[in-house]
MDAnalysis code that builds the backbone (N, CA, C; Angstrom):
import MDAnalysis as mda
import numpy as np

u = mda.Universe.empty(159, n_residues=53, atom_resindex=np.repeat(np.arange(53), 3), trajectory=True)
u.add_TopologyAttr("name", ["N", "CA", "C"] * 53)
u.add_TopologyAttr("resid", np.arange(1, 54))
u.add_TopologyAttr("resname", ["UNK", "UNK", "UNK", "UNK", "UNK", "UNK", "UNK", "UNK", "UNK", "UNK", "UNK", "UNK", "UNK", "UNK", "UNK", "UNK", "UNK", "UNK", "UNK", "UNK", "UNK", "UNK", "UNK", "UNK", "UNK", "UNK", "UNK", "UNK", "UNK", "UNK", "UNK", "UNK", "UNK", "UNK", "UNK", "UNK", "UNK", "UNK", "UNK", "UNK", "UNK", "UNK", "UNK", "UNK", "UNK", "UNK", "UNK", "UNK", "UNK", "UNK", "UNK", "UNK", "UNK"])
u.atoms.positions = np.array([
    [8.337, 79.289, -1.203],
    [7.900, 80.387, -1.504],
    [6.311, 79.689, -1.473],
    [5.986, 78.737, -1.894],
    [4.638, 78.378, -2.347],
    [4.159, 77.921, -0.630],
    [4.890, 77.472, -0.128],
    [4.646, 76.913, 1.289],
    [4.001, 78.327, 2.113],
    [4.515, 79.564, 1.850],
    [4.249, 80.736, 2.572],
    [2.786, 81.173, 1.968],
    [2.727, 80.960, 0.357],
    [1.381, 81.376, 0.045],
    [0.314, 80.806, 0.471],
    [0.404, 79.367, 0.770],
    [-0.671, 78.708, 1.437],
    [-1.866, 78.517, 0.539],
    [-1.472, 78.297, -0.865],
    [-2.496, 78.239, -2.043],
    [-3.463, 79.292, -2.362],
    [-2.606, 80.263, -1.947],
    [-3.217, 81.717, -2.542],
    [-4.270, 82.309, -1.254],
    [-3.863, 81.669, -0.005],
    [-4.514, 82.467, 1.199],
    [-3.583, 82.766, 2.136],
    [-2.280, 83.018, 1.793],
    [-1.179, 83.339, 2.526],
    [-1.250, 84.500, 3.248],
    [-1.710, 85.629, 2.444],
    [-1.887, 86.986, 2.876],
    [-2.848, 87.068, 3.699],
    [-4.080, 86.514, 3.698],
    [-5.114, 86.268, 4.760],
    [-4.280, 85.799, 6.001],
    [-3.947, 84.456, 5.946],
    [-3.412, 83.720, 6.940],
    [-2.475, 84.534, 7.780],
    [-1.300, 85.333, 7.051],
    [-0.269, 85.880, 7.761],
    [-0.618, 87.164, 8.481],
    [-1.499, 87.555, 7.736],
    [-2.351, 88.984, 8.418],
    [-2.805, 88.606, 9.452],
    [-3.725, 87.580, 9.762],
    [-4.390, 87.020, 10.772],
    [-3.331, 86.601, 12.012],
    [-2.368, 85.965, 11.568],
    [-1.145, 85.664, 12.597],
    [-0.528, 86.996, 13.209],
    [-0.319, 87.693, 12.233],
    [0.259, 89.302, 12.958],
    [-0.682, 89.897, 13.743],
    [-1.646, 89.950, 13.572],
    [-2.542, 90.760, 14.355],
    [-2.954, 89.953, 15.363],
    [-3.024, 88.741, 15.469],
    [-3.020, 87.736, 16.526],
    [-1.574, 88.120, 17.587],
    [-0.635, 87.874, 17.149],
    [0.712, 88.350, 17.857],
    [0.673, 89.545, 18.386],
    [-0.040, 90.690, 17.689],
    [-0.096, 92.162, 18.150],
    [-0.797, 92.260, 19.194],
    [-1.932, 91.433, 19.380],
    [-2.798, 91.622, 20.402],
    [-2.427, 90.677, 21.582],
    [-1.734, 89.851, 21.412],
    [-1.024, 89.184, 22.583],
    [0.094, 89.985, 23.072],
    [0.777, 90.729, 22.283],
    [1.818, 91.537, 22.923],
    [1.268, 92.774, 23.497],
    [0.548, 93.545, 22.777],
    [-0.145, 94.707, 23.509],
    [-0.953, 94.012, 25.071],
    [-1.551, 92.935, 24.952],
    [-2.145, 92.474, 26.372],
    [-1.168, 92.237, 27.160],
    [-0.061, 91.808, 26.895],
    [1.030, 91.278, 28.005],
    [1.576, 92.690, 28.421],
    [1.653, 93.685, 27.509],
    [2.097, 95.113, 27.656],
    [1.413, 95.725, 28.947],
    [0.200, 95.601, 28.680],
    [-1.106, 96.095, 29.348],
    [-1.010, 95.723, 30.897],
    [-0.736, 94.355, 30.899],
    [-0.942, 93.600, 32.284],
    [0.234, 94.092, 33.135],
    [1.497, 93.875, 32.505],
    [2.752, 94.492, 33.122],
    [2.721, 95.846, 33.660],
    [1.970, 96.670, 32.612],
    [1.963, 98.142, 33.137],
    [1.126, 98.290, 34.394],
    [-0.172, 97.464, 34.351],
    [-1.190, 97.655, 35.160],
    [-0.548, 97.174, 36.456],
    [0.252, 96.082, 36.436],
    [0.785, 95.408, 37.658],
    [2.039, 96.454, 38.262],
    [2.756, 97.133, 37.569],
    [3.722, 98.106, 38.147],
    [2.961, 99.200, 38.878],
    [1.836, 99.469, 38.225],
    [1.099, 100.517, 38.916],
    [0.633, 100.230, 40.224],
    [-0.096, 98.735, 40.304],
    [-0.553, 98.498, 41.415],
    [0.515, 98.207, 42.647],
    [1.496, 97.871, 42.286],
    [2.576, 97.794, 43.175],
    [3.184, 99.044, 43.920],
    [3.181, 99.883, 42.781],
    [3.490, 101.363, 43.136],
    [2.559, 102.068, 44.227],
    [1.341, 101.664, 43.916],
    [0.019, 102.049, 44.911],
    [0.153, 101.517, 46.206],
    [0.494, 100.360, 45.894],
    [0.762, 99.548, 47.398],
    [1.774, 99.862, 48.282],
    [2.841, 100.315, 47.691],
    [4.228, 101.068, 48.229],
    [3.809, 102.350, 48.914],
    [3.022, 103.179, 48.123],
    [2.473, 104.477, 48.745],
    [1.759, 104.366, 49.872],
    [0.712, 103.225, 49.675],
    [-0.193, 102.916, 50.912],
    [0.786, 102.632, 51.968],
    [1.655, 101.667, 52.183],
    [2.262, 100.988, 53.072],
    [2.986, 102.311, 54.075],
    [3.707, 103.238, 52.956],
    [4.474, 104.323, 53.433],
    [3.526, 105.252, 54.335],
    [2.228, 105.445, 53.646],
    [1.377, 106.293, 54.546],
    [1.163, 105.596, 55.835],
    [0.753, 104.320, 55.737],
    [0.410, 103.747, 57.029],
    [1.437, 103.596, 58.098],
    [2.785, 103.406, 57.705],
    [3.899, 103.513, 58.537],
    [4.287, 104.783, 59.192],
    [3.848, 105.944, 58.331],
    [4.016, 107.311, 58.868],
    [2.754, 107.693, 59.738],
    [1.650, 107.223, 59.744],
    [0.612, 107.320, 60.494],
    [0.638, 106.766, 61.724],
    [1.320, 105.803, 61.554],
    [1.442, 104.848, 63.104],
    [2.593, 105.304, 64.123],
])
């Protein structure tokens, strides 16, 4: 248990690790959501071009 406490700084260190992990996960989620939106927009544009041709 003492190794998790890190000499009294464990609360700060683990909070920082948690926040960093949360930022990375949110970033990954936003990138995937944006990518899906872009692919959907591309599909719509391709269908519109096919219909007009």
